[in-house]
Chimera marker file (.cmm) of the C-alpha trace (Angstrom):
<marker_set name="trace">
<marker id="1" x="-19.618" y="-29.430" z="15.907" r="1" g="1" b="0" radius="0.5"/>
<marker id="2" x="-18.648" y="-25.887" z="16.853" r="1" g="1" b="0" radius="0.5"/>
<marker id="3" x="-20.922" y="-24.035" z="19.235" r="1" g="1" b="0" radius="0.5"/>
<marker id="4" x="-22.617" y="-20.859" z="18.036" r="1" g="1" b="0" radius="0.5"/>
<marker id="5" x="-21.977" y="-19.192" z="21.358" r="1" g="1" b="0" radius="0.5"/>
<marker id="6" x="-19.225" y="-19.725" z="23.888" r="1" g="1" b="0" radius="0.5"/>
<marker id="7" x="-20.639" y="-18.201" z="27.004" r="1" g="1" b="0" radius="0.5"/>
<marker id="8" x="-18.238" y="-16.240" z="29.169" r="1" g="1" b="0" radius="0.5"/>
<marker id="9" x="-20.688" y="-15.502" z="31.966" r="1" g="1" b="0" radius="0.5"/>
<marker id="10" x="-20.308" y="-17.597" z="35.123" r="1" g="1" b="0" radius="0.5"/>
<marker id="11" x="-23.059" y="-19.843" z="36.355" r="1" g="1" b="0" radius="0.5"/>
<marker id="12" x="-23.818" y="-17.375" z="39.163" r="1" g="1" b="0" radius="0.5"/>
<marker id="13" x="-24.116" y="-14.470" z="36.689" r="1" g="1" b="0" radius="0.5"/>
<marker id="14" x="-26.369" y="-16.549" z="34.424" r="1" g="1" b="0" radius="0.5"/>
<marker id="15" x="-28.606" y="-17.522" z="37.327" r="1" g="1" b="0" radius="0.5"/>
<marker id="16" x="-28.864" y="-13.895" z="38.486" r="1" g="1" b="0" radius="0.5"/>
<marker id="17" x="-29.684" y="-12.683" z="34.945" r="1" g="1" b="0" radius="0.5"/>
<marker id="18" x="-32.373" y="-15.353" z="34.565" r="1" g="1" b="0" radius="0.5"/>
<marker id="19" x="-33.872" y="-14.452" z="37.930" r="1" g="1" b="0" radius="0.5"/>
<marker id="20" x="-33.991" y="-10.722" z="37.025" r="1" g="1" b="0" radius="0.5"/>
<marker id="21" x="-35.389" y="-11.408" z="33.556" r="1" g="1" b="0" radius="0.5"/>
<marker id="22" x="-38.062" y="-13.702" z="34.970" r="1" g="1" b="0" radius="0.5"/>
<marker id="23" x="-38.915" y="-11.051" z="37.540" r="1" g="1" b="0" radius="0.5"/>
<marker id="24" x="-39.518" y="-8.761" z="34.525" r="1" g="1" b="0" radius="0.5"/>
<marker id="25" x="-37.060" y="-6.195" z="35.775" r="1" g="1" b="0" radius="0.5"/>
<marker id="26" x="-35.213" y="-3.926" z="33.464" r="1" g="1" b="0" radius="0.5"/>
<marker id="27" x="-31.699" y="-5.244" z="33.363" r="1" g="1" b="0" radius="0.5"/>
<marker id="28" x="-28.791" y="-4.613" z="31.109" r="1" g="1" b="0" radius="0.5"/>
<marker id="29" x="-26.901" y="-7.734" z="30.252" r="1" g="1" b="0" radius="0.5"/>
<marker id="30" x="-23.145" y="-7.671" z="30.427" r="1" g="1" b="0" radius="0.5"/>
<marker id="31" x="-21.960" y="-7.471" z="26.854" r="1" g="1" b="0" radius="0.5"/>
<marker id="32" x="-20.608" y="-9.522" z="25.366" r="1" g="1" b="0" radius="0.5"/>
<marker id="33" x="-22.046" y="-12.661" z="26.902" r="1" g="1" b="0" radius="0.5"/>
<marker id="34" x="-20.743" y="-14.451" z="23.839" r="1" g="1" b="0" radius="0.5"/>
<marker id="35" x="-17.205" y="-14.178" z="22.536" r="1" g="1" b="0" radius="0.5"/>
<marker id="36" x="-15.727" y="-15.385" z="19.259" r="1" g="1" b="0" radius="0.5"/>
<marker id="37" x="-19.020" y="-16.698" z="17.993" r="1" g="1" b="0" radius="0.5"/>
<marker id="38" x="-20.083" y="-17.496" z="14.479" r="1" g="1" b="0" radius="0.5"/>
<marker id="39" x="-23.023" y="-15.127" z="14.894" r="1" g="1" b="0" radius="0.5"/>
<marker id="40" x="-20.847" y="-12.165" z="15.855" r="1" g="1" b="0" radius="0.5"/>
<marker id="41" x="-18.349" y="-12.977" z="13.136" r="1" g="1" b="0" radius="0.5"/>
<marker id="42" x="-20.585" y="-13.749" z="10.167" r="1" g="1" b="0" radius="0.5"/>
<marker id="43" x="-23.798" y="-11.792" z="10.814" r="1" g="1" b="0" radius="0.5"/>
<marker id="44" x="-22.348" y="-8.360" z="9.902" r="1" g="1" b="0" radius="0.5"/>
<marker id="45" x="-20.743" y="-9.901" z="6.816" r="1" g="1" b="0" radius="0.5"/>
<marker id="46" x="-24.049" y="-11.486" z="5.764" r="1" g="1" b="0" radius="0.5"/>
<marker id="47" x="-25.913" y="-8.189" z="6.264" r="1" g="1" b="0" radius="0.5"/>
<marker id="48" x="-23.364" y="-6.291" z="4.154" r="1" g="1" b="0" radius="0.5"/>
<marker id="49" x="-23.507" y="-8.934" z="1.415" r="1" g="1" b="0" radius="0.5"/>
<marker id="50" x="-27.310" y="-8.863" z="1.284" r="1" g="1" b="0" radius="0.5"/>
<marker id="51" x="-27.433" y="-5.049" z="1.157" r="1" g="1" b="0" radius="0.5"/>
<marker id="52" x="-24.681" y="-4.844" z="-1.481" r="1" g="1" b="0" radius="0.5"/>
<marker id="53" x="-26.396" y="-7.497" z="-3.598" r="1" g="1" b="0" radius="0.5"/>
<marker id="54" x="-29.759" y="-5.732" z="-3.375" r="1" g="1" b="0" radius="0.5"/>
<marker id="55" x="-28.152" y="-2.439" z="-4.405" r="1" g="1" b="0" radius="0.5"/>
<marker id="56" x="-26.306" y="-4.163" z="-7.266" r="1" g="1" b="0" radius="0.5"/>
<marker id="57" x="-29.506" y="-5.727" z="-8.628" r="1" g="1" b="0" radius="0.5"/>
<marker id="58" x="-31.315" y="-2.370" z="-8.388" r="1" g="1" b="0" radius="0.5"/>
<marker id="59" x="-28.466" y="-0.511" z="-10.110" r="1" g="1" b="0" radius="0.5"/>
<marker id="60" x="-28.155" y="-3.091" z="-12.898" r="1" g="1" b="0" radius="0.5"/>
<marker id="61" x="-31.917" y="-2.985" z="-13.481" r="1" g="1" b="0" radius="0.5"/>
<marker id="62" x="-32.005" y="0.787" z="-13.850" r="1" g="1" b="0" radius="0.5"/>
<marker id="63" x="-29.035" y="1.134" z="-16.242" r="1" g="1" b="0" radius="0.5"/>
<marker id="64" x="-30.205" y="1.371" z="-19.828" r="1" g="1" b="0" radius="0.5"/>
<marker id="65" x="-33.878" y="1.035" z="-18.978" r="1" g="1" b="0" radius="0.5"/>
<marker id="66" x="-36.038" y="3.599" z="-20.722" r="1" g="1" b="0" radius="0.5"/>
<marker id="67" x="-38.153" y="5.587" z="-18.283" r="1" g="1" b="0" radius="0.5"/>
<marker id="68" x="-40.971" y="7.898" z="-19.247" r="1" g="1" b="0" radius="0.5"/>
<marker id="69" x="-41.649" y="9.285" z="-15.764" r="1" g="1" b="0" radius="0.5"/>
<marker id="70" x="-38.374" y="11.249" z="-15.755" r="1" g="1" b="0" radius="0.5"/>
<marker id="71" x="-39.545" y="13.760" z="-18.385" r="1" g="1" b="0" radius="0.5"/>
<marker id="72" x="-39.779" y="17.383" z="-17.312" r="1" g="1" b="0" radius="0.5"/>
<marker id="73" x="-43.415" y="18.452" z="-17.835" r="1" g="1" b="0" radius="0.5"/>
<marker id="74" x="-43.965" y="21.342" z="-20.222" r="1" g="1" b="0" radius="0.5"/>
<marker id="75" x="-40.311" y="21.526" z="-21.238" r="1" g="1" b="0" radius="0.5"/>
<marker id="76" x="-39.663" y="21.645" z="-24.998" r="1" g="1" b="0" radius="0.5"/>
<marker id="77" x="-36.341" y="21.210" z="-26.719" r="1" g="1" b="0" radius="0.5"/>
<marker id="78" x="-35.888" y="23.083" z="-29.959" r="1" g="1" b="0" radius="0.5"/>
<marker id="79" x="-33.337" y="23.115" z="-32.751" r="1" g="1" b="0" radius="0.5"/>
<marker id="80" x="-31.919" y="26.327" z="-31.252" r="1" g="1" b="0" radius="0.5"/>
<marker id="81" x="-31.243" y="24.595" z="-27.918" r="1" g="1" b="0" radius="0.5"/>
<marker id="82" x="-29.864" y="21.378" z="-29.425" r="1" g="1" b="0" radius="0.5"/>
<marker id="83" x="-27.925" y="22.940" z="-32.280" r="1" g="1" b="0" radius="0.5"/>
<marker id="84" x="-29.488" y="20.651" z="-34.917" r="1" g="1" b="0" radius="0.5"/>
<marker id="85" x="-32.922" y="20.152" z="-36.446" r="1" g="1" b="0" radius="0.5"/>
<marker id="86" x="-35.273" y="17.645" z="-34.832" r="1" g="1" b="0" radius="0.5"/>
<marker id="87" x="-36.368" y="14.480" z="-36.630" r="1" g="1" b="0" radius="0.5"/>
<marker id="88" x="-39.754" y="14.522" z="-38.372" r="1" g="1" b="0" radius="0.5"/>
<marker id="89" x="-41.126" y="11.846" z="-35.985" r="1" g="1" b="0" radius="0.5"/>
<marker id="90" x="-38.580" y="11.418" z="-33.184" r="1" g="1" b="0" radius="0.5"/>
<marker id="91" x="-35.142" y="12.506" z="-32.050" r="1" g="1" b="0" radius="0.5"/>
<marker id="92" x="-32.723" y="10.663" z="-29.784" r="1" g="1" b="0" radius="0.5"/>
<marker id="93" x="-30.486" y="13.119" z="-27.933" r="1" g="1" b="0" radius="0.5"/>
<marker id="94" x="-27.459" y="11.433" z="-26.388" r="1" g="1" b="0" radius="0.5"/>
<marker id="95" x="-25.455" y="13.166" z="-23.654" r="1" g="1" b="0" radius="0.5"/>
<marker id="96" x="-21.973" y="11.748" z="-23.191" r="1" g="1" b="0" radius="0.5"/>
<marker id="97" x="-18.492" y="12.623" z="-22.016" r="1" g="1" b="0" radius="0.5"/>
<marker id="98" x="-15.058" y="12.208" z="-23.568" r="1" g="1" b="0" radius="0.5"/>
<marker id="99" x="-13.684" y="9.372" z="-21.452" r="1" g="1" b="0" radius="0.5"/>
<marker id="100" x="-16.866" y="7.301" z="-21.176" r="1" g="1" b="0" radius="0.5"/>
<marker id="101" x="-16.620" y="3.820" z="-22.757" r="1" g="1" b="0" radius="0.5"/>
<marker id="102" x="-20.393" y="3.097" z="-22.560" r="1" g="1" b="0" radius="0.5"/>
<marker id="103" x="-20.954" y="6.443" z="-24.311" r="1" g="1" b="0" radius="0.5"/>
<marker id="104" x="-19.033" y="5.237" z="-27.355" r="1" g="1" b="0" radius="0.5"/>
<marker id="105" x="-21.036" y="1.995" z="-27.456" r="1" g="1" b="0" radius="0.5"/>
<marker id="106" x="-24.307" y="3.919" z="-27.141" r="1" g="1" b="0" radius="0.5"/>
<marker id="107" x="-23.273" y="6.355" z="-29.884" r="1" g="1" b="0" radius="0.5"/>
<marker id="108" x="-22.399" y="3.480" z="-32.199" r="1" g="1" b="0" radius="0.5"/>
<marker id="109" x="-25.707" y="1.683" z="-31.511" r="1" g="1" b="0" radius="0.5"/>
<marker id="110" x="-27.917" y="4.749" z="-31.968" r="1" g="1" b="0" radius="0.5"/>
<marker id="111" x="-26.156" y="6.043" z="-35.091" r="1" g="1" b="0" radius="0.5"/>
<marker id="112" x="-26.448" y="2.624" z="-36.741" r="1" g="1" b="0" radius="0.5"/>
<marker id="113" x="-30.122" y="2.379" z="-35.809" r="1" g="1" b="0" radius="0.5"/>
<marker id="114" x="-31.130" y="5.709" z="-37.404" r="1" g="1" b="0" radius="0.5"/>
<marker id="115" x="-29.563" y="4.936" z="-40.803" r="1" g="1" b="0" radius="0.5"/>
<marker id="116" x="-32.661" y="3.102" z="-42.160" r="1" g="1" b="0" radius="0.5"/>
<marker id="117" x="-35.097" y="5.455" z="-40.385" r="1" g="1" b="0" radius="0.5"/>
<marker id="118" x="-35.583" y="8.730" z="-42.260" r="1" g="1" b="0" radius="0.5"/>
<marker id="119" x="-38.001" y="10.176" z="-39.700" r="1" g="1" b="0" radius="0.5"/>
<marker id="120" x="-35.730" y="9.609" z="-36.671" r="1" g="1" b="0" radius="0.5"/>
<marker id="121" x="-32.600" y="11.612" z="-35.898" r="1" g="1" b="0" radius="0.5"/>
<marker id="122" x="-29.715" y="11.013" z="-33.476" r="1" g="1" b="0" radius="0.5"/>
<marker id="123" x="-28.060" y="14.076" z="-31.927" r="1" g="1" b="0" radius="0.5"/>
<marker id="124" x="-24.879" y="13.684" z="-29.895" r="1" g="1" b="0" radius="0.5"/>
<marker id="125" x="-24.136" y="16.327" z="-27.219" r="1" g="1" b="0" radius="0.5"/>
<marker id="126" x="-20.964" y="16.579" z="-25.147" r="1" g="1" b="0" radius="0.5"/>
<marker id="127" x="-22.178" y="16.977" z="-21.568" r="1" g="1" b="0" radius="0.5"/>
<marker id="128" x="-19.014" y="18.751" z="-20.441" r="1" g="1" b="0" radius="0.5"/>
<marker id="129" x="-19.447" y="21.548" z="-22.999" r="1" g="1" b="0" radius="0.5"/>
<marker id="130" x="-23.168" y="22.052" z="-22.331" r="1" g="1" b="0" radius="0.5"/>
<marker id="131" x="-23.321" y="22.122" z="-18.524" r="1" g="1" b="0" radius="0.5"/>
<marker id="132" x="-26.277" y="24.528" z="-18.350" r="1" g="1" b="0" radius="0.5"/>
<marker id="133" x="-28.380" y="22.246" z="-20.560" r="1" g="1" b="0" radius="0.5"/>
<marker id="134" x="-27.269" y="19.232" z="-18.502" r="1" g="1" b="0" radius="0.5"/>
<marker id="135" x="-28.439" y="20.968" z="-15.306" r="1" g="1" b="0" radius="0.5"/>
<marker id="136" x="-31.714" y="22.093" z="-16.869" r="1" g="1" b="0" radius="0.5"/>
<marker id="137" x="-32.550" y="18.587" z="-18.084" r="1" g="1" b="0" radius="0.5"/>
<marker id="138" x="-31.346" y="16.900" z="-14.861" r="1" g="1" b="0" radius="0.5"/>
<marker id="139" x="-28.794" y="14.663" z="-16.596" r="1" g="1" b="0" radius="0.5"/>
<marker id="140" x="-27.027" y="12.824" z="-13.774" r="1" g="1" b="0" radius="0.5"/>
<marker id="141" x="-24.891" y="10.279" z="-15.597" r="1" g="1" b="0" radius="0.5"/>
<marker id="142" x="-23.459" y="9.578" z="-19.010" r="1" g="1" b="0" radius="0.5"/>
<marker id="143" x="-24.538" y="8.168" z="-21.323" r="1" g="1" b="0" radius="0.5"/>
<marker id="144" x="-28.092" y="9.457" z="-21.019" r="1" g="1" b="0" radius="0.5"/>
<marker id="145" x="-30.338" y="9.335" z="-24.068" r="1" g="1" b="0" radius="0.5"/>
<marker id="146" x="-33.480" y="11.464" z="-24.286" r="1" g="1" b="0" radius="0.5"/>
<marker id="147" x="-36.285" y="10.383" z="-26.602" r="1" g="1" b="0" radius="0.5"/>
<marker id="148" x="-38.026" y="13.454" z="-27.998" r="1" g="1" b="0" radius="0.5"/>
<marker id="149" x="-41.126" y="13.575" z="-30.171" r="1" g="1" b="0" radius="0.5"/>
<marker id="150" x="-41.514" y="15.847" z="-33.224" r="1" g="1" b="0" radius="0.5"/>
<marker id="151" x="-42.750" y="18.713" z="-31.006" r="1" g="1" b="0" radius="0.5"/>
<marker id="152" x="-39.565" y="18.678" z="-28.887" r="1" g="1" b="0" radius="0.5"/>
<marker id="153" x="-41.213" y="17.138" z="-25.817" r="1" g="1" b="0" radius="0.5"/>
<marker id="154" x="-39.237" y="14.523" z="-23.913" r="1" g="1" b="0" radius="0.5"/>
<marker id="155" x="-41.211" y="11.265" z="-23.849" r="1" g="1" b="0" radius="0.5"/>
<marker id="156" x="-38.558" y="9.002" z="-22.353" r="1" g="1" b="0" radius="0.5"/>
<marker id="157" x="-34.963" y="8.693" z="-21.252" r="1" g="1" b="0" radius="0.5"/>
<marker id="158" x="-32.411" y="5.967" z="-20.798" r="1" g="1" b="0" radius="0.5"/>
<marker id="159" x="-29.537" y="6.281" z="-18.325" r="1" g="1" b="0" radius="0.5"/>
<marker id="160" x="-26.769" y="3.947" z="-19.406" r="1" g="1" b="0" radius="0.5"/>
<marker id="161" x="-26.521" y="1.967" z="-22.607" r="1" g="1" b="0" radius="0.5"/>
<marker id="162" x="-29.984" y="0.868" z="-23.762" r="1" g="1" b="0" radius="0.5"/>
<marker id="163" x="-30.540" y="-2.396" z="-25.592" r="1" g="1" b="0" radius="0.5"/>
<marker id="164" x="-31.530" y="-2.340" z="-29.260" r="1" g="1" b="0" radius="0.5"/>
<marker id="165" x="-34.982" y="-3.780" z="-28.460" r="1" g="1" b="0" radius="0.5"/>
<marker id="166" x="-35.603" y="-1.101" z="-25.826" r="1" g="1" b="0" radius="0.5"/>
<marker id="167" x="-34.742" y="1.661" z="-28.295" r="1" g="1" b="0" radius="0.5"/>
<marker id="168" x="-37.017" y="0.159" z="-30.959" r="1" g="1" b="0" radius="0.5"/>
<marker id="169" x="-39.868" y="-0.121" z="-28.444" r="1" g="1" b="0" radius="0.5"/>
<marker id="170" x="-39.400" y="3.493" z="-27.313" r="1" g="1" b="0" radius="0.5"/>
<marker id="171" x="-39.369" y="4.731" z="-30.905" r="1" g="1" b="0" radius="0.5"/>
<marker id="172" x="-42.452" y="2.671" z="-31.763" r="1" g="1" b="0" radius="0.5"/>
<marker id="173" x="-44.302" y="4.310" z="-28.864" r="1" g="1" b="0" radius="0.5"/>
<marker id="174" x="-43.665" y="7.779" z="-30.332" r="1" g="1" b="0" radius="0.5"/>
<marker id="175" x="-46.353" y="8.746" z="-32.853" r="1" g="1" b="0" radius="0.5"/>
<link id1="1" id2="2" r="1" g="1" b="0" radius="0.2"/>
<link id1="2" id2="3" r="1" g="1" b="0" radius="0.2"/>
<link id1="3" id2="4" r="1" g="1" b="0" radius="0.2"/>
<link id1="4" id2="5" r="1" g="1" b="0" radius="0.2"/>
<link id1="5" id2="6" r="1" g="1" b="0" radius="0.2"/>
<link id1="6" id2="7" r="1" g="1" b="0" radius="0.2"/>
<link id1="7" id2="8" r="1" g="1" b="0" radius="0.2"/>
<link id1="8" id2="9" r="1" g="1" b="0" radius="0.2"/>
<link id1="9" id2="10" r="1" g="1" b="0" radius="0.2"/>
<link id1="10" id2="11" r="1" g="1" b="0" radius="0.2"/>
<link id1="11" id2="12" r="1" g="1" b="0" radius="0.2"/>
<link id1="12" id2="13" r="1" g="1" b="0" radius="0.2"/>
<link id1="13" id2="14" r="1" g="1" b="0" radius="0.2"/>
<link id1="14" id2="15" r="1" g="1" b="0" radius="0.2"/>
<link id1="15" id2="16" r="1" g="1" b="0" radius="0.2"/>
<link id1="16" id2="17" r="1" g="1" b="0" radius="0.2"/>
<link id1="17" id2="18" r="1" g="1" b="0" radius="0.2"/>
<link id1="18" id2="19" r="1" g="1" b="0" radius="0.2"/>
<link id1="19" id2="20" r="1" g="1" b="0" radius="0.2"/>
<link id1="20" id2="21" r="1" g="1" b="0" radius="0.2"/>
<link id1="21" id2="22" r="1" g="1" b="0" radius="0.2"/>
<link id1="22" id2="23" r="1" g="1" b="0" radius="0.2"/>
<link id1="23" id2="24" r="1" g="1" b="0" radius="0.2"/>
<link id1="24" id2="25" r="1" g="1" b="0" radius="0.2"/>
<link id1="25" id2="26" r="1" g="1" b="0" radius="0.2"/>
<link id1="26" id2="27" r="1" g="1" b="0" radius="0.2"/>
<link id1="27" id2="28" r="1" g="1" b="0" radius="0.2"/>
<link id1="28" id2="29" r="1" g="1" b="0" radius="0.2"/>
<link id1="29" id2="30" r="1" g="1" b="0" radius="0.2"/>
<link id1="30" id2="31" r="1" g="1" b="0" radius="0.2"/>
<link id1="31" id2="32" r="1" g="1" b="0" radius="0.2"/>
<link id1="32" id2="33" r="1" g="1" b="0" radius="0.2"/>
<link id1="33" id2="34" r="1" g="1" b="0" radius="0.2"/>
<link id1="34" id2="35" r="1" g="1" b="0" radius="0.2"/>
<link id1="35" id2="36" r="1" g="1" b="0" radius="0.2"/>
<link id1="36" id2="37" r="1" g="1" b="0" radius="0.2"/>
<link id1="37" id2="38" r="1" g="1" b="0" radius="0.2"/>
<link id1="38" id2="39" r="1" g="1" b="0" radius="0.2"/>
<link id1="39" id2="40" r="1" g="1" b="0" radius="0.2"/>
<link id1="40" id2="41" r="1" g="1" b="0" radius="0.2"/>
<link id1="41" id2="42" r="1" g="1" b="0" radius="0.2"/>
<link id1="42" id2="43" r="1" g="1" b="0" radius="0.2"/>
<link id1="43" id2="44" r="1" g="1" b="0" radius="0.2"/>
<link id1="44" id2="45" r="1" g="1" b="0" radius="0.2"/>
<link id1="45" id2="46" r="1" g="1" b="0" radius="0.2"/>
<link id1="46" id2="47" r="1" g="1" b="0" radius="0.2"/>
<link id1="47" id2="48" r="1" g="1" b="0" radius="0.2"/>
<link id1="48" id2="49" r="1" g="1" b="0" radius="0.2"/>
<link id1="49" id2="50" r="1" g="1" b="0" radius="0.2"/>
<link id1="50" id2="51" r="1" g="1" b="0" radius="0.2"/>
<link id1="51" id2="52" r="1" g="1" b="0" radius="0.2"/>
<link id1="52" id2="53" r="1" g="1" b="0" radius="0.2"/>
<link id1="53" id2="54" r="1" g="1" b="0" radius="0.2"/>
<link id1="54" id2="55" r="1" g="1" b="0" radius="0.2"/>
<link id1="55" id2="56" r="1" g="1" b="0" radius="0.2"/>
<link id1="56" id2="57" r="1" g="1" b="0" radius="0.2"/>
<link id1="57" id2="58" r="1" g="1" b="0" radius="0.2"/>
<link id1="58" id2="59" r="1" g="1" b="0" radius="0.2"/>
<link id1="59" id2="60" r="1" g="1" b="0" radius="0.2"/>
<link id1="60" id2="61" r="1" g="1" b="0" radius="0.2"/>
<link id1="61" id2="62" r="1" g="1" b="0" radius="0.2"/>
<link id1="62" id2="63" r="1" g="1" b="0" radius="0.2"/>
<link id1="63" id2="64" r="1" g="1" b="0" radius="0.2"/>
<link id1="64" id2="65" r="1" g="1" b="0" radius="0.2"/>
<link id1="65" id2="66" r="1" g="1" b="0" radius="0.2"/>
<link id1="66" id2="67" r="1" g="1" b="0" radius="0.2"/>
<link id1="67" id2="68" r="1" g="1" b="0" radius="0.2"/>
<link id1="68" id2="69" r="1" g="1" b="0" radius="0.2"/>
<link id1="69" id2="70" r="1" g="1" b="0" radius="0.2"/>
<link id1="70" id2="71" r="1" g="1" b="0" radius="0.2"/>
<link id1="71" id2="72" r="1" g="1" b="0" radius="0.2"/>
<link id1="72" id2="73" r="1" g="1" b="0" radius="0.2"/>
<link id1="73" id2="74" r="1" g="1" b="0" radius="0.2"/>
<link id1="74" id2="75" r="1" g="1" b="0" radius="0.2"/>
<link id1="75" id2="76" r="1" g="1" b="0" radius="0.2"/>
<link id1="76" id2="77" r="1" g="1" b="0" radius="0.2"/>
<link id1="77" id2="78" r="1" g="1" b="0" radius="0.2"/>
<link id1="78" id2="79" r="1" g="1" b="0" radius="0.2"/>
<link id1="79" id2="80" r="1" g="1" b="0" radius="0.2"/>
<link id1="80" id2="81" r="1" g="1" b="0" radius="0.2"/>
<link id1="81" id2="82" r="1" g="1" b="0" radius="0.2"/>
<link id1="82" id2="83" r="1" g="1" b="0" radius="0.2"/>
<link id1="83" id2="84" r="1" g="1" b="0" radius="0.2"/>
<link id1="84" id2="85" r="1" g="1" b="0" radius="0.2"/>
<link id1="85" id2="86" r="1" g="1" b="0" radius="0.2"/>
<link id1="86" id2="87" r="1" g="1" b="0" radius="0.2"/>
<link id1="87" id2="88" r="1" g="1" b="0" radius="0.2"/>
<link id1="88" id2="89" r="1" g="1" b="0" radius="0.2"/>
<link id1="89" id2="90" r="1" g="1" b="0" radius="0.2"/>
<link id1="90" id2="91" r="1" g="1" b="0" radius="0.2"/>
<link id1="91" id2="92" r="1" g="1" b="0" radius="0.2"/>
<link id1="92" id2="93" r="1" g="1" b="0" radius="0.2"/>
<link id1="93" id2="94" r="1" g="1" b="0" radius="0.2"/>
<link id1="94" id2="95" r="1" g="1" b="0" radius="0.2"/>
<link id1="95" id2="96" r="1" g="1" b="0" radius="0.2"/>
<link id1="96" id2="97" r="1" g="1" b="0" radius="0.2"/>
<link id1="97" id2="98" r="1" g="1" b="0" radius="0.2"/>
<link id1="98" id2="99" r="1" g="1" b="0" radius="0.2"/>
<link id1="99" id2="100" r="1" g="1" b="0" radius="0.2"/>
<link id1="100" id2="101" r="1" g="1" b="0" radius="0.2"/>
<link id1="101" id2="102" r="1" g="1" b="0" radius="0.2"/>
<link id1="102" id2="103" r="1" g="1" b="0" radius="0.2"/>
<link id1="103" id2="104" r="1" g="1" b="0" radius="0.2"/>
<link id1="104" id2="105" r="1" g="1" b="0" radius="0.2"/>
<link id1="105" id2="106" r="1" g="1" b="0" radius="0.2"/>
<link id1="106" id2="107" r="1" g="1" b="0" radius="0.2"/>
<link id1="107" id2="108" r="1" g="1" b="0" radius="0.2"/>
<link id1="108" id2="109" r="1" g="1" b="0" radius="0.2"/>
<link id1="109" id2="110" r="1" g="1" b="0" radius="0.2"/>
<link id1="110" id2="111" r="1" g="1" b="0" radius="0.2"/>
<link id1="111" id2="112" r="1" g="1" b="0" radius="0.2"/>
<link id1="112" id2="113" r="1" g="1" b="0" radius="0.2"/>
<link id1="113" id2="114" r="1" g="1" b="0" radius="0.2"/>
<link id1="114" id2="115" r="1" g="1" b="0" radius="0.2"/>
<link id1="115" id2="116" r="1" g="1" b="0" radius="0.2"/>
<link id1="116" id2="117" r="1" g="1" b="0" radius="0.2"/>
<link id1="117" id2="118" r="1" g="1" b="0" radius="0.2"/>
<link id1="118" id2="119" r="1" g="1" b="0" radius="0.2"/>
<link id1="119" id2="120" r="1" g="1" b="0" radius="0.2"/>
<link id1="120" id2="121" r="1" g="1" b="0" radius="0.2"/>
<link id1="121" id2="122" r="1" g="1" b="0" radius="0.2"/>
<link id1="122" id2="123" r="1" g="1" b="0" radius="0.2"/>
<link id1="123" id2="124" r="1" g="1" b="0" radius="0.2"/>
<link id1="124" id2="125" r="1" g="1" b="0" radius="0.2"/>
<link id1="125" id2="126" r="1" g="1" b="0" radius="0.2"/>
<link id1="126" id2="127" r="1" g="1" b="0" radius="0.2"/>
<link id1="127" id2="128" r="1" g="1" b="0" radius="0.2"/>
<link id1="128" id2="129" r="1" g="1" b="0" radius="0.2"/>
<link id1="129" id2="130" r="1" g="1" b="0" radius="0.2"/>
<link id1="130" id2="131" r="1" g="1" b="0" radius="0.2"/>
<link id1="131" id2="132" r="1" g="1" b="0" radius="0.2"/>
<link id1="132" id2="133" r="1" g="1" b="0" radius="0.2"/>
<link id1="133" id2="134" r="1" g="1" b="0" radius="0.2"/>
<link id1="134" id2="135" r="1" g="1" b="0" radius="0.2"/>
<link id1="135" id2="136" r="1" g="1" b="0" radius="0.2"/>
<link id1="136" id2="137" r="1" g="1" b="0" radius="0.2"/>
<link id1="137" id2="138" r="1" g="1" b="0" radius="0.2"/>
<link id1="138" id2="139" r="1" g="1" b="0" radius="0.2"/>
<link id1="139" id2="140" r="1" g="1" b="0" radius="0.2"/>
<link id1="140" id2="141" r="1" g="1" b="0" radius="0.2"/>
<link id1="141" id2="142" r="1" g="1" b="0" radius="0.2"/>
<link id1="142" id2="143" r="1" g="1" b="0" radius="0.2"/>
<link id1="143" id2="144" r="1" g="1" b="0" radius="0.2"/>
<link id1="144" id2="145" r="1" g="1" b="0" radius="0.2"/>
<link id1="145" id2="146" r="1" g="1" b="0" radius="0.2"/>
<link id1="146" id2="147" r="1" g="1" b="0" radius="0.2"/>
<link id1="147" id2="148" r="1" g="1" b="0" radius="0.2"/>
<link id1="148" id2="149" r="1" g="1" b="0" radius="0.2"/>
<link id1="149" id2="150" r="1" g="1" b="0" radius="0.2"/>
<link id1="150" id2="151" r="1" g="1" b="0" radius="0.2"/>
<link id1="151" id2="152" r="1" g="1" b="0" radius="0.2"/>
<link id1="152" id2="153" r="1" g="1" b="0" radius="0.2"/>
<link id1="153" id2="154" r="1" g="1" b="0" radius="0.2"/>
<link id1="154" id2="155" r="1" g="1" b="0" radius="0.2"/>
<link id1="155" id2="156" r="1" g="1" b="0" radius="0.2"/>
<link id1="156" id2="157" r="1" g="1" b="0" radius="0.2"/>
<link id1="157" id2="158" r="1" g="1" b="0" radius="0.2"/>
<link id1="158" id2="159" r="1" g="1" b="0" radius="0.2"/>
<link id1="159" id2="160" r="1" g="1" b="0" radius="0.2"/>
<link id1="160" id2="161" r="1" g="1" b="0" radius="0.2"/>
<link id1="161" id2="162" r="1" g="1" b="0" radius="0.2"/>
<link id1="162" id2="163" r="1" g="1" b="0" radius="0.2"/>
<link id1="163" id2="164" r="1" g="1" b="0" radius="0.2"/>
<link id1="164" id2="165" r="1" g="1" b="0" radius="0.2"/>
<link id1="165" id2="166" r="1" g="1" b="0" radius="0.2"/>
<link id1="166" id2="167" r="1" g="1" b="0" radius="0.2"/>
<link id1="167" id2="168" r="1" g="1" b="0" radius="0.2"/>
<link id1="168" id2="169" r="1" g="1" b="0" radius="0.2"/>
<link id1="169" id2="170" r="1" g="1" b="0" radius="0.2"/>
<link id1="170" id2="171" r="1" g="1" b="0" radius="0.2"/>
<link id1="171" id2="172" r="1" g="1" b="0" radius="0.2"/>
<link id1="172" id2="173" r="1" g="1" b="0" radius="0.2"/>
<link id1="173" id2="174" r="1" g="1" b="0" radius="0.2"/>
<link id1="174" id2="175" r="1" g="1" b="0" radius="0.2"/>
</marker_set>
């Protein structure tokens, strides 16, 4: 079995370090006492893997999830701002860009979903052509879909491609 630590300190150095440590003196240990160890080799790799995995799980969990706490309080979107009339119950405003593959999938999903719903409207906005609106609404990635009630107030938003069930639940929550 391979040792975790191959000590490079001599027996005299080890004895002196132990004596100083036991005497509770402040001592700096010669570094590295261990060379070519599994700990030195694999510990940084394990830390990076754990941090990258945690970030990946967080990022995957936030993409497409509909959040209601992102809405800008007191901000109303009107037909004049959006360029089209709002739906009688709800409007889904999708911000996308030209070379965004998830944007095309989101557009397809949302436009198919509003066909049987007469009181819900889907409005597609090119983020690159409406930069001032993108800044005002704090759109940070595409696709981003805003869920707006009949009064033009944002009640939720989804960054990324939402699932069909999430969209239906968000629309059901809008009265």
